C-alpha positions in Angstrom: -20.2 -4.5 28.2 -18.8 -7.6 26.5 -15.4 -9.1 26.8 -12.4 -7.3 28.2 -9.5 -6.5 25.8 -5.8 -6.8 26.7 -2.9 -5.2 25.0 -0.2 -7.8 24.9 2.3 -6.6 22.3 3.4 -3.4 20.5 5.8 -2.6 17.7 6.9 0.7 16.1 8.9 2.2 13.3 9.2 6.0 13.9 11.3 9.1 13.5 12.4 8.6 17.2 13.4 5.0 17.0 12.3 1.6 15.7 11.3 -0.1 18.9 9.0 1.0 21.7 11.8 1.4 24.4 14.0 3.6 22.2 11.0 5.6 21.0 9.8 6.4 24.6 13.3 7.1 25.9 13.7 9.7 23.2 10.4 11.2 23.9 11.2 11.5 27.6 14.5 13.1 26.9 12.8 15.6 24.6 14.7 14.7 21.5 13.3 15.7 18.2 13.0 13.5 15.1 12.3 16.6 12.9 15.0 17.8 10.6 15.8 18.7 7.0 14.2 16.3 4.6 16.7 13.8 3.0 15.4 13.5 -0.5 16.7 14.2 -4.0 13.7 16.6 -4.6 14.1 18.7 -1.5 15.5 21.7 -3.3 12.3 21.9 -5.3 10.1 22.3 -2.2 9.2 25.3 -0.2 8.9 23.3 3.0 12.2 21.4 3.5 11.6 19.8 6.9 10.0 16.5 7.9 10.2 13.7 10.5 11.8 10.8 8.7 12.5 7.2 9.7 16.0 5.7 9.7 15.1 2.5 7.9 17.0 0.1 5.7 14.5 -2.1 3.8 17.2 -4.7 2.9 17.8 -5.4 6.6 14.2 -6.7 6.9 13.2 -8.0 3.5 14.6 -10.1 0.6 15.0 -8.3 -2.7 12.1 -10.3 -4.3 9.8 -9.2 -1.4 10.7 -5.6 -1.8 9.5 -5.7 -5.5 5.9 -5.9 -4.2 6.1 -3.8 -1.0 5.5 -0.1 -0.8 7.4 1.7 2.0 4.1 1.9 3.9 3.8 -1.9 4.0 7.4 -2.3 4.9 6.9 -0.2 8.0 3.7 -2.0 8.9 5.2 -5.5 8.6 8.2 -4.6 10.7 6.0 -3.1 13.4 3.8 -6.2 13.3 6.7 -8.5 13.7 7.8 -6.7 16.8 4.3 -6.7 18.3 3.8 -10.4 17.6 7.2 -11.3 19.1 6.6 -9.0 22.1 3.3 -10.7 22.8 4.8 -14.1 22.7 2.0 -15.0 20.3 2.1 -18.6 18.9 -0.3 -18.4 16.1 0.0 -22.1 15.5 -1.9 -22.6 18.7 -4.7 -20.3 17.8 -7.7 -20.5 15.5 -6.6 -18.2 12.7 -10.1 -17.6 11.6 -10.5 -15.8 14.9 -7.4 -13.6 14.4 -7.7 -10.5 12.2 -6.1 -7.2 11.2 -7.3 -3.6 11.3 -5.0 -0.9 10.0 -5.4 2.8 9.5 -3.7 4.9 6.8 -4.4 8.3 5.2 -2.5 8.0 1.9 -1.7 4.3 1.5 1.1 3.5 -0.9 2.0 7.1 -1.6 5.5 6.3 -2.9 4.2 3.8 -5.4 1.6 6.3 -6.6 4.1 9.2 -6.9 6.7 7.1 -8.6 4.4 5.7 -11.2 2.6 8.9 -11.9 6.0 10.3 -12.8 6.6 7.4 -15.1 3.3 7.9 -16.9 3.0 11.6 -17.1 6.6 12.8 -17.0 8.4 9.9 -18.7 5.5 8.9 -21.0 5.9 5.3 -20.0 3.4 2.9 -21.7 4.0 0.0 -19.3 4.3 -0.1 -15.5 5.5 -2.7 -13.1 2.9 -5.4 -12.5 2.3 -4.8 -8.8 1.7 -1.1 -8.8 -2.0 -1.4 -7.9 -1.3 -3.9 -5.1 1.4 -1.8 -3.7 -0.5 1.5 -3.8 -3.9 0.5 -2.6 -4.9 1.7 0.9 -5.5 -1.9 2.1 -2.0 -3.1 1.1 -0.5 -2.9 4.6 -3.3 -4.8 6.3 -3.3 -7.4 3.6 0.4 -7.9 3.8 0.2 -8.5 7.5 -2.7 -10.9 7.1 -0.7 -12.9 4.5 2.5 -12.9 6.5 0.7 -14.7 9.4 -2.0 -16.6 7.3 -4.8 -14.8 9.2 -8.4 -15.6 8.2 -10.3 -13.3 10.6 -11.5 -9.8 9.7 -9.1 -7.8 7.5 -10.1 -4.1 7.5 -8.5 -0.8 6.6 -9.8 2.5 7.9 -8.9 5.8 6.2 -10.3 8.8 8.2 -7.3 11.0 7.7 -5.5 11.8 11.0 -7.7 9.6 13.2 -7.4 6.5 11.0 -5.3 4.3 13.3 -7.3 5.3 16.4 -10.4 4.1 14.6 -8.6 0.9 13.5 -7.6 0.2 17.2 -11.0 1.1 18.6 -12.9 -1.0 16.0 -10.5 -3.9 16.7 -11.4 -3.6 20.4 -15.1 -3.8 19.5 -14.5 -6.9 17.3 -13.0 -8.7 20.3 -15.3 -7.3 22.9 -18.4 -8.5 21.0 -17.1 -11.9 20.0 -16.3 -11.5 16.3 -12.6 -12.1 16.9 -10.3 -13.3 19.7 -7.0 -11.7 18.6 -6.4 -8.6 16.4 -3.3 -7.0 15.1 -4.3 -3.3 15.0 -2.5 -0.1 14.2 -1.6 2.3 11.4 1.1 3.0 8.8 2.0 6.0 6.7 4.8 6.8 4.3 3.8 10.0 2.5 7.1 12.0 2.3 6.9 12.1 -1.5 7.3 15.2 -3.8 3.7 15.2 -4.9 2.2 14.7 -1.4 4.4 17.4 0.2 3.5 19.8 -2.6 -0.2 19.2 -2.0 0.3 19.9 1.7 2.2 23.1 0.9 -0.9 24.2 -1.1 -3.1 23.7 1.9 -0.9 26.2 3.9 -0.9 24.1 7.1 2.8 23.1 7.2 5.1 24.7 9.8 7.6 27.3 8.9 11.2 26.1 9.5 12.7 27.4 12.7 15.6 29.6 11.5 17.7 28.8 14.5 17.0 25.0 14.8 15.0 23.1 12.1 14.3 20.3 14.7 12.3 22.8 16.8 9.9 23.7 14.0 6.8 22.0 15.4 5.6 24.0 18.4 2.2 22.8 19.6 0.3 25.2 21.9 3.0 27.8 21.5 2.2 31.4 20.7 4.6 31.2 17.8 3.4 27.9 16.4 3.0 28.0 12.6 1.7 24.5 11.6 2.4 20.8 11.5 5.4 18.8 10.4 4.8 15.8 8.2 6.2 12.5 9.5 6.2 8.8 8.5 6.2 5.4 10.3 4.0 2.7 11.7 2.8 1.2 15.0 1.0 -2.1 15.5 -0.5 -3.7 18.6 -1.6 -7.2 19.6 -5.0 -7.0 21.2 -6.5 -10.1 22.8 -9.6 -11.3 24.6 -8.6 -10.8 28.3 -9.3 -14.4 29.3 -7.3 -15.8 26.4 -4.3 -13.6 27.3 -4.5 -14.6 31.0 -4.9 -18.3 30.1 -1.7 -18.4 28.0 0.3 -16.4 30.6 0.8 -13.3 28.4 2.5 -10.2 29.8 -0.5 -7.8 29.7 0.8 -4.3 29.0 -2.5 -2.5 29.5 -6.2 -3.0 29.1 -8.0 -1.1 26.3 -11.1 0.1 28.1 -12.6 2.9 26.1 -13.2 4.1 22.6 -15.3 7.1 21.5 -15.8 8.4 18.0 -17.9 10.9 16.2 -18.0 13.5 13.4 -18.0 17.3 13.5 -20.3 17.4 10.5 -19.6 21.1 9.8 -16.4 21.8 7.9 -13.8 19.5 6.3 -10.8 21.2 7.9 -12.1 23.2 10.9 -12.7 21.2 14.1 -15.3 22.1 16.7 -15.1 22.1 20.5 -18.4 20.2 20.7 -17.3 17.4 18.4 -14.0 16.8 20.1 -15.6 17.0 23.6 -18.3 14.5 22.5 -15.7 12.0 21.4 -13.8 12.3 24.8 -17.1 11.9 26.7 -18.0 8.8 24.6 -14.7 7.2 25.3 -15.1 7.8 29.1 -18.6 6.4 29.0 -17.4 3.4 27.0 -14.7 2.8 29.6 -17.2 3.4 32.5 -14.8 5.9 33.9 -15.2 9.3 35.5 -13.1 12.1 34.0 -11.1 12.1 37.3 -9.7 8.7 36.5 -7.6 10.0 33.6 -4.1 10.9 34.6 -2.6 12.0 31.3 -3.8 13.0 27.9 -1.8 12.5 24.7 -3.2 15.4 22.7 -3.8 15.6 19.0 -1.8 18.8 19.3 -0.8 19.4 15.7 0.8 22.8 16.1 -1.8 24.5 13.8 -3.4 27.7 14.9 -7.0 26.4 15.0 -6.5 22.8 16.3 -4.5 23.6 19.4 -6.9 26.2 20.9 -10.0 24.1 19.9 -8.6 21.0 21.6 -7.6 23.0 24.7 -11.2 24.3 24.9 -12.6 20.8 24.4 -10.5 19.4 27.2 -11.7 22.1 29.5 -15.3 21.3 28.5 -14.9 17.7 29.5 -12.6 17.9 32.5 -13.7 21.3 34.0 -11.5 22.9 36.5 -9.3 19.8 36.8 -8.2 20.3 33.2 -5.6 22.8 34.5 -4.1 20.1 36.8 -4.1 17.3 34.2 -0.8 16.7 32.3 -1.4 17.1 28.5 1.3 16.8 25.9 1.7 16.7 22.2 4.4 14.2 21.2 4.0 15.4 17.6 6.4 18.2 18.6 9.1 15.5 18.4 7.9 12.8 16.0 5.9 15.0 13.6 2.4 14.3 12.3 2.2 10.8 10.9 -1.3 11.3 9.6 -3.0 7.9 9.4 -0.3 6.4 11.7 -0.2 9.2 14.2 -2.7 7.8 16.6 -1.1 4.4 16.7 2.4 5.9 17.3 0.9 8.1 20.1 -0.9 5.1 21.6 2.6 3.5 22.0 3.5 6.6 24.0 0.4 6.1 26.1 1.0 2.4 26.8 4.7 3.1 27.7 3.6 6.0 29.9 1.3 3.6 31.9 4.0 1.0 32.2 6.7 3.4 33.3 4.5 5.8 35.2 6.0 8.7 33.3 4.6 11.5 31.1 6.4 12.6 27.9 6.7 16.3 27.2 5.6 18.9 24.7 8.8 20.3 23.2 9.6 23.7 21.8 6.9 25.4 23.9 8.6 28.5 25.2 5.7 30.9 25.4 2.1 29.4 25.3 -0.7 30.9 23.4 -3.0 32.7 25.9 -5.9 30.5 24.6 -3.7 27.4 25.4 -3.4 27.5 29.1 -3.2 23.9 30.3 -0.3 21.9 31.8 1.4 20.9 28.5 4.5 19.3 30.2 6.9 21.7 28.6 10.5 20.6 28.2 11.6 17.2 29.5 9.3 14.3 30.5 8.1 13.7 34.1 8.8 10.4 35.9 7.1 9.1 39.0 3.6 10.2 37.9 0.9 7.9 39.3 -1.1 6.9 36.2 -4.1 4.5 36.3 -5.7 5.5 33.0 -4.6 7.6 30.0 -6.4 9.1 27.1 -5.2 9.5 23.5 -7.0 12.1 21.3 -7.1 12.0 17.5 -9.1 14.6 15.4 -9.1 14.6 11.7 -9.8 16.5 8.5 -13.2 15.5 7.5 -14.3 15.8 11.1 -13.8 12.2 12.3 -12.8 12.2 16.0 -11.5 9.1 17.7 -10.4 8.8 21.4 -8.8 5.8 23.1 -8.5 5.1 26.8 -6.1 2.5 28.2 -5.8 1.4 31.9 -3.1 -0.3 33.9 -3.9 -4.1 34.2 -3.9 -4.1 38.0 -6.4 -1.3 38.3 -8.6 -2.6 35.5 -8.9 -6.2 36.8 
């Protein structure tokens, strides 16, 4: 089995708040971070809604720093700072060759790519700023975190579309479990609300139609009237540590990361399968050495697309059997949107907070469920006083890569 892995810190930048407490409080209250896109190009778009972050870069970085940081790296660095501070991590007391970074992202430095393509193709520029490549590359966020803390352990970036940050967290767990690292900063970051990226998603015809009565209610996972996903942005980072190290230094252990399962549908680049999703959940349970009955809450992938929601519902039934109908399942994407490569990390914050507060966040905007989606989706406001010992977070991606994480309360996992 290898070494146990503790979660000792977490940080977040999201459409529902830029710290874990605010984020979870807004989830529990059923507040939506979805709204009209604030951008100078919005009138040129067909889809004018998104889940944006309230974020002032100058409050976090000096002007000279911003010259080499894409928005995605800014989010990642701020989330990492929060996580390190929350963990009480004194890196000067650790062997930095045993401390690493794993991050997930789908589009990397999308703002830098979009801005500089416009300069080249629209403005016919013959010279570009010197740091464009370093800002735009998918590994930029992980590299910036590693440099900020002078880390010399593994530095890896995973890009598996919507499951990217679940893979990053799960693979970081494995690095610690099997002795390749003692401490990892793991998570995901995404900042893809650019003109070119949104236009590309419009062409794919998976974006939600704007709710005519309330734009903030446009993402409706599992609902009969769901019409697609809403793009979002943000980042979340966790401090993962070898359990014995965390205990020895007196860390406040938020949860134990006990299970990780991954696999690939291998059949279609955009159409998920029940078998593939169920296999990933079963692998995570086997990795955690837990029976399905131990799971008290599932944070669903729940994108709000017609195919995903009914496929995931069927996969949960396949794994949990009759108990699936008594198991709270919610899609927090209904409120914070789909953060693509950062979605799983943001949703894992919701899972860790759910364990800590013994509370389950809701699925919002679910008035009438699709007949094929007949589970307990915690419609409306969140539920408090729910006895949770272990929780599951599902992430299923274009390309077919599934990744499922399981966290447990420290007292029950010791």
